[in-house]
N, C-alpha and C positions, 0 to 999 in steps of 0.2 A: 773807118779809122785805119791807121797804118801800124803794122807790127815791125819792130826792128830787132834783128838778132843780136843778142848780147853775150851768149855763150854758144859756141858752135864746135861740134866734134862730128866725127863720122857716125857716132851712135845716137846723138841727140842734139837738138837745138832749143835753146831757151830764148824767148822773145819778150820784149816789153811793148805794150801798146799804151802810149800816153793818153789819158782821158782826164781832162781838167788838171787837178794837182796830183793825181794818182797815176801809178803805173800798174796796168794789168799784166799779169804774167801768163804766157802761153808756152807750151812745150810740145815738141814733136819728138817721139822716141822711135828709133829704128831698130835698136837692139838693146837688150837689158840683161845683164848678168851681175853677179855679186861684185866682180871687179869694176864693171862699168858704174855700178851704183856708188862704189867708193870714190871713183874719179869724179862722178857727178857731184857728190857731197863736197869734195874738195873744191871743185870749180864754183859751186853754189856759195860756199862759205867765203871764198876769196872775193867773188863778185859782190855779195851783199856787204862785206866789210868795206868795200870801196864806195858804197852808196848809202851811207848811214843816214842821210837826210831824206831818204825816200820811204814812203809807205807803199807797200805792194799789195795788190788785190788779186784774187783768183776767183773766177766764177765758172765752174765746170759745166759744160753742156751734158756731159755724161757723168753721172754721180754713182760710182760703183766702188767696190773694194779697193781697186787700184788707186782711185783718187783718195780714198781715206788713208791708205798707206803713204801716198805722196805728200799729203798735207801734214801727216805726223812726222815724216822724215825731214821735211823742209822747215817745219816750225810754223806753218800757217795755222791760224785759229779761226774757227767759225764765228762770225760776228752777227749774221742775220740770214733770214730767208727772205730773198728779195724778189718782188714781182717785176719781171722784165717787160719790155715794151711788146713782146710777143704774147704776153699773158701768162707765161710759164713762170712758176716760182722756182728759183734756183738758190742754192747755198752760196753765200758770199763769204770768202775767207780773207783774212788780213795777216800781213807779215810786216813787222817793223824791223827794218835793218838796224836801227839804233839799238833796239832791245837785243837783237842777235849779237851785236858787237860787244855788248857788255857782259857776255857769258864768261 
């Protein structure tokens, strides 16, 4: 599958990977500070507001404290433990842009 950058800064890049009717979210972080976090949340909220018809999914390959903080910060919710094609069970998170826009 192909990932497409949707938010791009010198400090982070957010990508979407279309799979069937869903968009999987990926993120590369190069630098993270309190100020960058605030900018990311502004960028994230602006972007999700523009995509209210989309359901976003995230399935981290690394499940650690940083991922827990990221899902809480962005509003992703754990929906299931999914057995992947490689046999590994991973957490699957869901974010509804429509629900986020109604806050």
